[in-house]
C-alpha positions in Angstrom: 0.0 0.0 0.0 1.3 3.5 -0.8 2.6 5.8 1.8 0.0 8.4 0.8 -2.9 5.9 1.5 -1.4 5.3 5.0 -1.4 9.0 5.7 -4.9 9.3 4.4 -6.0 6.4 6.6 -4.5 8.2 9.7 -6.3 11.4 8.6 -9.6 9.5 8.3 -9.2 8.0 11.8 -8.4 11.4 13.3 -11.4 13.0 11.6 -13.6 10.1 12.6 -12.6 10.4 16.3 -13.2 14.2 16.3 -16.7 13.6 14.7 -17.5 11.1 17.5 -16.7 13.8 20.0 -19.0 16.2 18.2 -21.7 13.6 18.2 -21.5 13.2 22.0 -21.5 17.0 22.4 -24.6 17.3 20.2 -26.5 14.8 22.4 -25.3 16.2 25.7 -26.1 19.9 25.1 -27.8 21.4 22.1 -26.5 24.8 22.9 -23.1 23.6 21.5 -24.5 24.0 18.0 -26.0 27.4 18.6 -22.9 28.7 20.2 -20.3 27.2 17.8 -22.0 26.6 14.4 -25.4 28.1 13.8 -24.7 31.5 15.4 -26.6 33.4 12.8 -30.0 32.0 14.0 -29.4 30.3 17.3 -33.1 30.3 18.0 -33.5 27.6 15.3 -31.3 25.2 17.2 -33.3 22.8 19.5 -32.7 19.4 21.0 -34.3 17.5 18.0 -32.1 19.4 15.5 -29.0 18.7 17.6 -29.7 15.0 17.9 -30.4 14.8 14.1 -27.1 16.6 13.5 -25.4 14.2 16.0 -26.8 11.1 14.2 -25.6 12.5 10.8 -22.2 13.2 12.3 -22.0 9.7 13.9 -22.9 8.0 10.6 -20.3 10.0 8.7 -17.8 9.1 11.5 -18.5 5.4 11.2 -18.2 5.4 7.4 -14.9 7.3 7.6 -13.5 4.9 10.2 -14.5 1.9 8.1 -12.8 3.4 5.1 -9.6 3.9 7.1 -9.8 0.2 8.0 -10.5 -1.0 4.4 -9.2 1.8 2.3 -8.9 -0.4 -0.7 -12.6 -1.0 -0.9 -13.6 1.3 -3.8 -17.3 1.5 -2.9 -16.5 2.5 0.7 -13.9 4.9 -0.6 -16.6 6.6 -2.8 -19.1 6.7 0.1 -16.5 8.3 2.4 -15.7 10.9 -0.3 -19.4 11.7 -0.5 -19.6 12.2 3.3 -17.1 15.1 2.9 -18.8 16.5 -0.1 -22.2 16.5 1.7 -20.6 18.2 4.8 -18.9 20.8 2.6 -22.2 21.5 0.8 -24.1 21.6 4.1 -21.9 24.2 5.8 -21.4 26.3 2.6 -25.2 26.4 2.1 -25.8 27.3 5.8 -23.2 30.0 5.6 -24.0 31.6 2.2 -27.6 30.6 1.3 -29.5 30.3 4.6 -27.2 32.6 6.6 -27.6 30.5 9.8 -23.9 29.8 10.1 -21.7 32.8 9.6 -18.0 32.2 8.8 -16.7 31.9 12.4 -14.0 29.5 13.5 -16.7 27.0 14.4 -17.8 26.9 10.7 -14.4 27.4 9.1 -13.0 24.3 10.8 -15.4 21.8 9.2 -15.1 23.6 5.9 -11.3 23.3 6.0 -11.4 19.7 7.1 -14.0 18.7 4.4 -12.0 20.6 1.7 -8.7 19.0 2.6 -10.3 15.6 2.9 -12.0 15.9 -0.5 -8.6 17.0 -2.0 -6.8 14.1 -0.3 -9.3 11.5 -1.3 -9.3 12.7 -4.9 -5.5 12.5 -5.0 -5.7 9.1 -3.4 -8.0 7.7 -6.1 -5.0 6.7 -8.2 -3.4 4.8 -5.2 -6.5 2.6 -4.6 -6.1 -0.6 -6.6 -8.9 -2.0 -8.8 -11.0 -4.8 -7.2 -9.4 -7.5 -9.4 -5.9 -6.4 -8.3 -7.0 -6.7 -4.6 -8.4 -10.2 -5.1 -5.3 -11.3 -7.0 -3.1 -10.1 -4.1 -5.3 -12.0 -1.6 -5.1 -15.2 -3.7 -1.3 -14.9 -3.8 -1.1 -14.6 0.0 -3.2 -17.8 0.5 
């Protein structure tokens, strides 16, 4: 496996762990979202919205962690890339279309993480072997 994919795997694990922390925070206290992310309209943030955000973040975290474990799985790799695209789209739309999340450090952080992750995963595409290459390597080991 290439050195780049190993770095990408480490990045995905780190991002996944941070997302799990955000999930816990969303379930513990919904004011976290109104104070850090959705500062433009904090009155829109309630417990239900925070828990929904937490579940979405948890699902993204699980997908990213699974990709780190099995980074050669092209389907999982694509799904992981899409988690970052959706996160980027969500925060950009909240910042520029809906105006619920002004560009504070709390919003810039996920934008930067999603942007770098998308870039890294797009670069990593050429390092991920085709499925037939993976199965040939596995047969060789047996």
